[in-house]
C-alpha positions in Angstrom: -46.1 40.2 -1.7 -42.8 38.8 -0.6 -42.3 35.0 0.1 -40.8 35.4 3.5 -43.4 37.9 4.7 -46.2 35.6 3.3 -44.9 32.7 5.4 -44.7 35.0 8.5 -48.3 36.2 7.9 -49.8 32.8 7.3 -47.9 31.3 10.3 -49.3 34.1 12.5 -52.8 33.7 11.1 -52.7 30.0 11.7 -51.6 30.5 15.3 -54.3 33.0 16.0 -57.0 31.1 14.3 -56.3 27.4 15.1 -54.3 27.2 18.3 -57.2 28.1 20.6 -59.7 25.7 19.0 -57.6 22.7 17.7 -54.3 22.9 19.6 -52.6 22.9 16.2 -49.1 24.3 15.5 -47.5 24.3 12.1 -43.8 24.7 11.3 -42.5 27.2 8.8 -41.7 24.2 6.5 -45.4 23.1 6.7 -46.6 26.6 5.9 -44.5 26.7 2.8 -46.4 23.6 1.7 -49.7 25.5 2.2 -48.5 28.3 0.0 -47.3 25.8 -2.6 -50.9 24.4 -2.6 -52.2 27.9 -3.3 -49.6 28.4 -6.0 -50.6 25.0 -7.7 -54.2 26.0 -7.6 -53.7 29.4 -9.1 -54.7 31.4 -6.0 -51.3 33.1 -6.0 -48.7 33.5 -8.8 -45.0 34.2 -8.9 -44.4 37.4 -10.8 -42.0 35.5 -13.1 -44.3 32.5 -13.3 -42.1 30.2 -11.2 -43.9 27.0 -10.2 -42.2 26.5 -6.8 -43.0 28.7 -3.8 -39.9 29.9 -2.0 -39.6 31.3 1.5 -37.3 34.0 0.2 -37.3 37.6 -1.1 -39.4 36.6 -4.1 -42.5 38.4 -5.2 -46.0 36.9 -5.6 -49.5 38.3 -6.4 -53.0 37.2 -5.6 -55.2 35.7 -8.3 -58.4 35.5 -6.2 -60.9 35.6 -9.1 -59.3 32.6 -10.9 -60.3 29.8 -8.5 -63.8 28.5 -7.6 -62.5 26.7 -4.5 -64.2 28.3 -1.5 -61.4 27.3 1.0 -58.7 28.6 -1.3 -60.3 32.0 -1.8 -60.8 32.5 2.0 -57.1 32.5 2.7 -56.8 36.0 1.3 -59.1 37.2 4.1 -61.7 38.4 1.6 -64.6 36.6 0.0 -65.9 37.7 -3.4 -69.7 37.5 -3.8 -70.5 38.8 -7.2 -69.1 42.3 -7.2 -69.2 42.6 -3.4 -66.3 42.0 -1.1 -67.1 40.7 2.4 -64.8 39.8 5.3 -65.2 36.1 6.1 -66.0 34.7 9.5 -63.1 33.4 11.7 -64.7 30.0 11.6 -64.6 30.0 7.8 -60.9 31.0 7.8 -60.1 28.3 10.4 -61.8 25.7 8.2 -59.8 27.0 5.1 -56.5 26.9 7.0 -57.3 23.4 8.3 -58.1 22.3 4.7 -54.8 23.8 3.4 -52.8 22.1 6.2 -54.2 18.7 4.9 -53.3 19.2 1.3 -50.0 21.2 1.9 -47.9 18.1 2.5 -48.7 16.6 -0.9 -48.0 19.9 -2.6 -44.7 20.2 -0.7 -43.9 16.6 -1.8 -44.4 17.4 -5.5 -42.5 20.7 -5.1 -39.4 19.0 -3.7 -39.5 16.2 -6.3 -39.2 18.9 -9.0 -35.9 20.0 -7.6 -32.6 18.6 -8.7 -31.2 16.1 -6.2 -28.3 18.3 -5.2 -30.7 21.1 -4.1 -32.8 19.1 -1.7 -32.2 19.9 1.9 -32.1 17.3 4.7 -35.5 18.5 5.9 -36.9 18.0 2.4 -35.4 14.6 2.0 -37.0 13.5 5.3 -40.4 14.8 4.1 -40.0 12.8 0.8 -39.0 9.7 2.7 -42.1 9.9 4.9 -44.3 10.3 1.9 -42.6 7.3 0.2 -43.6 5.1 3.2 -47.2 5.3 1.9 -46.4 4.3 -1.7 -47.6 0.7 -2.4 -44.9 -0.2 -4.9 -42.2 0.6 -2.4 -43.5 -1.3 0.7 -41.1 -4.2 0.1 -38.0 -2.0 0.1 -35.8 -1.5 3.1 -35.7 1.8 5.0 -32.2 2.4 3.6 -33.3 2.1 0.0 -36.3 4.3 0.6 -34.0 7.0 2.0 -31.8 6.7 -1.0 -34.8 7.0 -3.3 -35.8 10.2 -1.6 -32.8 11.9 -3.1 -33.3 10.6 -6.7 -37.0 10.2 -7.3 -38.7 12.9 -9.4 -42.2 14.1 -10.1 -43.7 13.9 -13.6 -47.2 14.9 -14.8 -48.8 14.8 -18.2 -52.0 16.6 -19.1 -53.9 14.5 -21.6 -55.2 10.9 -21.9 -53.5 9.1 -24.7 -50.1 10.7 -24.1 -47.5 7.9 -24.6 -44.8 7.6 -21.9 -42.9 5.1 -23.9 -43.4 2.7 -26.8 -42.8 -1.0 -27.2 -39.2 -1.5 -28.4 -37.9 1.7 -26.9 -34.8 1.6 -24.8 -35.6 1.6 -21.1 -34.4 4.8 -19.4 -36.6 5.1 -16.2 -38.9 3.4 -13.8 -42.4 4.8 -13.1 -44.9 4.6 -10.2 -48.4 5.9 -10.7 -49.0 8.6 -8.1 -52.4 9.7 -9.4 -54.5 8.7 -12.4 -54.0 5.6 -14.5 -52.2 4.2 -17.6 -53.0 1.5 -20.2 -50.4 -1.1 -21.1 -50.5 -2.0 -24.8 -48.8 -4.8 -26.6 -48.6 -5.1 -30.4 -51.3 -7.5 -31.7 -53.1 -7.7 -28.4 -54.1 -4.2 -27.6 -54.6 -3.1 -24.0 -53.6 -5.9 -21.8 -54.0 -4.2 -18.4 -54.6 -0.9 -16.7 -52.3 0.3 -13.9 -53.6 2.7 -11.2 -52.4 4.6 -8.2 -49.6 2.8 -6.4 -48.7 0.5 -9.3 -45.3 0.6 -10.9 -44.0 -0.2 -14.4 -40.9 0.0 -16.6 -38.6 -1.8 -14.2 -38.1 -4.9 -16.2 -36.4 -3.1 -19.1 -33.9 -1.6 -16.6 -33.2 -4.8 -14.7 -32.7 -6.8 -17.9 -31.2 -4.0 -19.9 -33.8 -4.8 -22.6 -36.2 -2.9 -24.9 -39.6 -1.9 -23.6 -41.9 -4.9 -23.7 -45.1 -2.8 -24.1 -46.3 0.7 -24.9 -47.7 2.7 -21.9 -50.1 5.5 -22.5 -52.2 7.7 -20.1 -55.7 6.5 -19.5 -56.7 9.6 -17.5 -56.0 13.3 -17.9 -53.5 14.9 -15.5 -52.0 11.6 -14.4 -49.0 12.0 -12.1 -46.0 9.8 -11.6 -42.9 9.2 -9.5 -39.9 8.6 -11.8 -36.5 7.1 -11.1 -34.0 7.4 -13.9 -31.9 4.5 -15.1 -28.6 5.9 -13.8 -30.0 6.2 -10.3 -31.9 2.9 -10.5 -28.7 0.9 -11.3 -26.7 2.4 -8.4 
């Protein structure tokens, strides 16, 4: 399958399936987010194992048997029941597309944040800005600062609890915001002094004061996700 044709196909399927029942219309940009969600969940794969879906002449393949998520599997237009293949009902496909349209924006957000700043389009920067409006740690910042952050904030994920993001005494080189999951803050001689969860930020003090890290921060949950701003961008 080719990326551009996949976007055309899902756009057409969305129009046929949802417009008559939900008066719903999705842009090409939003449909890319839906494909990115499928890529993240292993329903499709890039032939060269790229992690970002592209609306270009790039090749992808279905991995239908690798996901247990009913809504994800339905998008292919085929349900697998044991060794049997059955065509799903239109109502099931509509529900699957509706589901994808709700998780697509978050997938698109993560995809954009994995791109270098110089490669982000104006449309992508606007999407990131709108997502940043919902981040608790940024609510006190002005619109201008949030728009500047949209160009320099990055996505970071670590798989296993216990992974250390930085240690007490390390030089501070970035500011973090917990996007998903949680971390423990650990101080020598005191142990875990607090746990930070979704929306909380940490690591800013070392950047503001140009001082060593005052604590060690380690993942409390597997697959925790973060927004990261590097020191060079933070100090601008």
